C-alpha positions as CSV (number, residue, x, y, z in Angstrom):
1,M,0.1,-0.2,0.2
2,S,1.8,3.4,-1.0
3,T,2.3,5.9,1.8
4,L,-0.5,8.3,-0.1
5,Q,-3.0,5.7,0.3
6,T,-2.0,5.2,4.0
7,F,-2.7,8.9,4.7
8,R,-6.1,8.2,3.1
9,N,-7.4,5.4,4.9
10,A,-5.7,7.2,8.1
11,A,-8.4,10.2,7.3
12,R,-10.9,8.3,6.4
13,T,-11.2,6.6,9.8
14,L,-10.4,9.7,12.1
15,A,-13.4,11.4,10.4
16,A,-15.4,8.0,11.3
17,A,-14.3,8.1,15.2
18,A,-15.4,11.8,14.9
19,A,-18.9,11.6,13.5
20,V,-19.1,8.7,16.3
21,A,-18.0,10.8,18.8
22,A,-20.3,13.9,17.5
23,A,-23.3,11.4,17.7
24,V,-22.7,10.3,21.2
25,L,-20.7,13.6,23.2
26,P,-23.7,16.1,24.2
27,T,-24.3,18.7,22.4
28,F,-25.3,22.1,23.5
29,A,-27.1,25.1,22.1
30,S,-24.4,27.8,20.9
31,A,-24.3,30.7,23.6
32,G,-24.1,34.2,21.7
33,P,-23.8,37.7,22.9
34,T,-26.9,38.3,24.9
35,L,-25.8,35.2,27.5
36,D,-22.7,36.6,27.3
37,R,-23.8,39.9,28.6
38,I,-25.8,38.9,31.1
39,K,-23.2,36.7,32.7
40,E,-20.6,39.5,32.5
41,R,-22.8,42.1,33.4
42,G,-24.4,39.7,36.5
43,V,-28.3,40.5,35.8
44,I,-30.6,40.3,33.3
45,K,-32.1,43.2,32.0
46,V,-35.9,42.9,31.3
47,G,-38.4,45.3,29.5
48,V,-42.0,45.5,30.9
49,G,-45.2,47.6,30.9
50,T,-47.1,49.0,33.7
51,T,-50.5,47.1,33.9
52,P,-51.5,45.4,37.8
53,G,-51.7,41.9,37.6
54,F,-49.1,41.5,35.0
55,F,-46.2,43.8,36.1
56,A,-46.2,46.6,38.4
57,P,-44.0,48.4,41.3
58,D,-46.3,47.6,44.7
59,S,-46.3,50.0,47.6
60,A,-42.5,49.8,48.5
61,G,-41.2,50.2,44.4
62,K,-41.1,46.4,44.1
63,W,-42.2,44.8,41.1
64,Q,-45.0,42.3,41.4
65,G,-47.1,40.4,38.5
66,F,-47.4,37.6,36.2
67,F,-44.6,38.7,34.2
68,I,-41.9,39.3,36.6
69,D,-42.5,36.1,38.2
70,Y,-41.5,35.1,34.9
71,G,-38.3,37.3,35.1
72,R,-37.5,36.3,38.2
73,A,-37.4,32.1,37.0
74,L,-35.2,33.6,34.2
75,S,-32.9,34.8,36.9
76,I,-33.0,31.4,38.8
77,A,-32.4,29.4,35.7
78,V,-29.2,31.6,34.9
79,F,-27.8,32.6,38.5
80,G,-29.7,30.3,40.7
81,S,-31.2,33.6,42.4
82,P,-34.3,35.4,41.9
83,D,-32.6,39.0,42.6
84,K,-30.3,38.9,39.5
85,V,-33.0,40.7,37.0
86,E,-33.4,44.4,36.8
87,F,-37.3,44.9,35.2
88,T,-37.7,48.5,33.7
89,S,-41.2,49.7,32.2
90,S,-41.0,50.7,28.5
91,S,-43.9,51.4,26.4
92,P,-45.3,49.4,23.5
93,Q,-43.8,52.3,21.0
94,Q,-40.2,52.0,22.7
95,R,-39.9,48.0,23.5
96,L,-38.9,46.4,20.3
97,P,-36.9,49.4,19.1
98,A,-35.3,48.8,22.7
99,L,-34.8,45.6,22.6
100,Q,-32.7,45.7,18.8
101,A,-30.5,47.9,20.3
102,G,-29.4,45.5,23.2
103,E,-31.4,47.6,26.0
104,F,-33.1,44.6,27.0
105,D,-31.9,41.0,27.7
106,V,-35.8,39.9,26.7
107,L,-39.0,41.8,26.7
108,L,-41.9,40.2,29.3
109,S,-44.4,42.9,28.5
110,G,-47.1,41.1,26.9
111,V,-45.5,41.1,23.2
112,T,-47.7,39.2,20.4
113,V,-46.1,36.9,18.6
114,T,-46.1,37.8,14.7
115,I,-45.1,36.1,11.8
116,T,-43.7,40.4,10.6
117,R,-41.7,40.5,14.3
118,A,-40.0,37.3,13.8
119,F,-38.9,37.4,9.8
120,K,-38.8,41.4,9.5
121,L,-38.0,42.6,12.9
122,G,-35.4,39.8,13.6
123,F,-37.0,38.2,17.1
124,H,-37.5,35.0,18.5
125,F,-39.8,34.4,20.8
126,G,-40.7,31.8,24.0
127,P,-43.1,29.8,24.4
128,T,-46.9,31.6,24.6
129,I,-47.4,32.4,28.6
130,F,-50.6,33.7,27.9
131,Y,-53.5,33.6,25.7
132,D,-55.0,36.6,25.0
133,G,-56.9,38.7,22.5
134,Q,-58.1,42.0,22.0
135,A,-60.7,43.6,23.3
136,I,-63.1,46.9,23.8
137,L,-64.1,48.5,27.0
138,A,-66.7,51.1,26.6
139,R,-68.4,53.9,27.8
140,K,-71.6,52.3,29.5
141,D,-73.8,54.9,29.2
142,L,-73.9,54.3,25.0
143,G,-76.4,51.4,26.3
144,V,-74.4,48.6,23.7
145,K,-73.9,45.4,24.3
146,S,-71.2,44.3,21.5
147,A,-69.1,45.6,19.6
148,S,-70.6,45.7,16.7
149,E,-72.6,48.1,18.1
150,L,-70.2,50.6,18.1
151,D,-71.3,51.6,14.7
152,G,-69.6,55.5,14.4
153,A,-68.3,55.7,17.7
154,T,-64.7,57.0,18.6
155,I,-62.1,54.8,19.7
156,G,-59.3,55.2,21.1
157,V,-55.8,53.0,20.0
158,Q,-52.4,52.8,21.6
159,S,-49.5,53.0,19.0
160,G,-47.1,50.9,18.2
161,T,-49.5,47.8,18.8
162,T,-50.9,44.9,17.0
163,G,-54.4,46.8,17.8
164,E,-54.5,49.6,15.3
165,L,-54.6,47.1,11.9
166,N,-56.6,44.6,14.5
167,I,-59.6,47.2,14.9
168,A,-59.2,48.5,11.5
169,D,-60.3,44.7,10.4
170,F,-62.9,44.3,12.1
171,F,-64.7,47.1,11.7
172,R,-64.3,46.6,7.8
173,K,-65.8,43.2,8.1
174,T,-68.3,44.1,9.5
175,G,-69.3,47.2,7.0
176,K,-69.7,49.4,10.3
177,A,-67.9,52.6,10.8
178,F,-65.6,54.4,13.2
179,S,-63.3,57.2,14.2
180,P,-59.9,56.0,15.5
181,V,-57.4,58.1,17.6
182,T,-54.2,56.8,18.3
183,I,-52.5,57.5,21.3
184,E,-49.1,57.5,22.3
185,D,-48.9,58.3,26.1
186,T,-49.6,55.6,27.7
187,S,-50.5,57.8,30.8
188,E,-53.4,59.7,28.4
189,F,-55.3,56.4,27.2
190,L,-57.4,56.3,30.6
191,A,-57.6,60.3,30.5
192,A,-59.0,60.0,26.8
193,L,-61.8,57.7,27.6
194,E,-62.4,59.5,30.7
195,S,-63.0,62.9,29.8
196,G,-65.0,61.5,27.0
197,R,-62.2,62.2,24.2
198,V,-63.3,59.2,22.9
199,D,-66.1,56.6,23.3
200,A,-64.2,53.1,23.7
201,I,-60.8,52.3,23.6
202,T,-59.6,48.9,22.3
203,Q,-56.4,46.9,23.4
204,D,-55.0,43.4,24.7
205,S,-58.0,42.2,27.3
206,S,-55.8,41.6,30.1
207,D,-54.5,44.8,29.9
208,L,-58.2,46.6,29.9
209,V,-59.2,44.5,32.7
210,G,-56.1,45.5,34.7
211,K,-57.0,49.3,33.6
212,L,-60.5,48.8,34.3
213,Q,-59.1,49.0,38.3
214,Q,-57.7,52.3,37.4
215,L,-60.4,54.3,36.2
216,K,-62.1,56.7,38.8
217,K,-65.3,55.2,38.1
218,P,-65.0,51.4,37.2
219,D,-68.9,50.7,37.2
220,D,-69.4,53.0,34.5
221,Y,-67.7,51.0,31.8
222,V,-68.0,47.2,30.3
223,L,-66.0,45.3,28.9
224,L,-67.6,44.0,25.2
225,P,-67.9,39.8,24.8
226,E,-66.0,40.0,21.6
227,R,-62.1,39.1,21.0
228,L,-61.2,40.9,17.4
229,S,-57.7,38.6,17.3
230,K,-55.6,36.1,18.9
231,E,-52.8,37.6,20.3
232,P,-50.6,34.9,22.3
233,L,-48.1,36.7,24.2
234,A,-44.8,35.7,24.7
235,P,-41.2,36.2,25.9
236,A,-39.3,37.8,22.8
237,I,-35.4,38.1,22.5
238,V,-33.3,39.1,19.9
239,A,-32.2,36.5,17.1
240,G,-29.0,35.0,17.4
241,D,-28.4,33.4,20.8
242,D,-29.7,29.9,20.7
243,R,-28.5,29.3,24.1
244,W,-30.4,32.1,25.8
245,L,-33.6,31.5,23.7
246,E,-33.1,27.6,25.0
247,I,-33.2,28.8,28.8
248,V,-36.2,31.2,28.4
249,N,-38.5,28.1,26.5
250,W,-37.5,25.7,29.4
251,T,-37.9,28.0,32.2
252,V,-41.5,28.8,31.3
253,Y,-42.1,24.6,29.7
254,A,-40.7,23.8,33.7
255,T,-43.9,25.8,35.3
256,I,-46.1,24.2,33.0
257,Q,-44.4,20.6,33.7
258,A,-44.7,21.1,37.1
259,E,-48.3,21.9,37.5
260,E,-49.2,18.9,35.2
261,W,-47.6,17.1,37.6
262,G,-48.9,18.4,40.7
263,I,-46.0,20.0,42.1
264,T,-45.9,22.8,43.5
265,S,-44.1,25.5,45.8
266,K,-45.4,24.0,48.8
267,N,-45.2,20.2,48.3
268,V,-42.1,19.9,45.7
269,D,-40.1,18.4,48.6
270,T,-42.4,16.2,49.2
271,F,-41.5,15.1,45.2
272,L,-37.7,14.4,45.9
273,T,-38.6,11.0,47.0
274,S,-40.6,10.6,44.1
275,Q,-39.5,6.8,42.5
276,D,-40.9,8.6,38.7
277,P,-37.6,8.8,36.8
278,A,-38.7,11.6,34.7
279,I,-39.7,13.4,37.8
280,Q,-36.5,12.5,39.3
281,R,-34.5,14.2,36.2
282,F,-36.8,17.3,36.6
283,L,-35.9,18.0,40.0
284,G,-32.2,17.2,39.7
285,V,-32.4,14.2,42.2
286,D,-31.0,12.2,38.7
287,P,-28.6,14.7,37.8
288,S,-28.3,13.3,34.3
289,L,-30.7,15.7,32.5
290,A,-28.5,18.9,34.2
291,Q,-26.1,17.1,32.8
292,D,-26.8,17.3,29.5
293,I,-28.3,20.5,29.2
294,G,-25.6,22.5,31.2
295,L,-27.7,24.0,34.0
296,D,-27.5,23.4,37.6
297,P,-29.1,20.2,38.6
298,K,-31.6,22.0,40.8
299,W,-32.5,25.1,38.3
300,A,-36.3,23.5,37.8
301,Y,-37.0,22.7,41.6
302,N,-35.7,26.3,42.3
303,I,-37.8,28.2,40.2
304,I,-40.9,26.2,41.4
305,K,-40.0,26.2,45.4
306,T,-39.7,30.1,44.7
307,V,-42.1,31.3,42.1
308,G,-44.5,28.1,41.7
309,N,-45.5,26.4,38.8
310,Y,-47.9,28.3,36.0
311,G,-51.0,27.6,38.2
312,E,-49.5,29.3,41.5
313,I,-47.9,32.3,39.3
314,Y,-51.6,33.1,37.7
315,E,-53.5,32.3,40.7
316,R,-51.1,34.8,42.7
317,N,-51.1,37.7,40.5
318,L,-54.4,37.2,38.1
319,A,-57.3,35.7,39.9
320,P,-57.6,38.7,42.2
321,L,-58.6,40.6,38.9
322,G,-61.5,37.9,38.3
323,W,-59.6,36.8,35.4
324,E,-60.8,32.8,34.6
325,R,-57.8,31.0,33.0
326,G,-59.6,29.5,29.9
327,Y,-57.3,28.9,27.4
328,N,-54.7,29.4,29.5
329,Q,-55.4,26.0,31.1
330,L,-53.5,23.0,31.0
331,W,-54.2,20.6,27.8
332,T,-55.4,18.1,30.3
333,K,-58.1,20.5,32.0
334,G,-59.0,21.7,28.0
335,G,-56.3,24.6,27.7
336,L,-53.9,25.3,25.5
337,L,-50.9,25.1,27.5
338,Y,-48.3,22.0,27.2
339,A,-44.9,21.2,27.6
340,P,-42.7,18.9,25.2
341,P,-41.1,16.1,27.4
342,F,-38.0,16.7,29.9
343,R,-35.4,14.2,28.7
């Protein structure tokens, strides 16, 4: 056999060995600039809104709410602590440009997943955390019981949201007329309704339920029953950091899976002795899963112990506002929440 042929055979052998090694060794999603910045900075920067129940500072100035708890859960996944996170309120007009500019590592501000935001703006979305739909909050003295009766009404819509297109589409489909009033300043949105400048305002129903509580006379207004759109609200990040995206994904899924198994912040310790192999991997009793994904073995345990499962997060923050879970139930209870396997 010639020297050249020997070299070629050796090269083929090495290539085959490399292929086998690649197949059996654990692979990790590539880290990118966002996760690198987070670890170097020592804190996750989160963009949020200002809707009670979802995100709002309490009397002591500490942020509380449904999406806030997910920010703390991300902090636990990355740093093992719920406090390595910084929340900043951002308006609908500012939040997406700020995310693109790197001012935020993730948006937890009720961002709707859309195809143009994915393709044109270059955002990646985590799992839907809250299934919502656009609604209309109207003055009760108009005497209307449905949105289709608002023919000729003046309706306030917040700029920089998907609501502008949705409300126009709705009235075009119903053959009715309306006068839109675009309002940029979030603080002026409710003022326009209370002053009589507009007959109604339109936004995601989750926002309107929170805003109803902020009105001086909430009984003077009615949330109409129609939902004008699908508004799946999910964490948003800038494309280009696979590992950060997967951390966001599986942090959300952990809260959903815990609820499906009946694991709560109060009983999670009792599950540490479970003989179910899947639960052992999930809670880090069996560290093999954590070794495969490169996270602390107790990352999911710590999230559930600290902020609770999805149901606990929902009940703590949204149930007091009168929200029923609806589509935001587990798939086993007729809802849309479903976590992929933890294996």
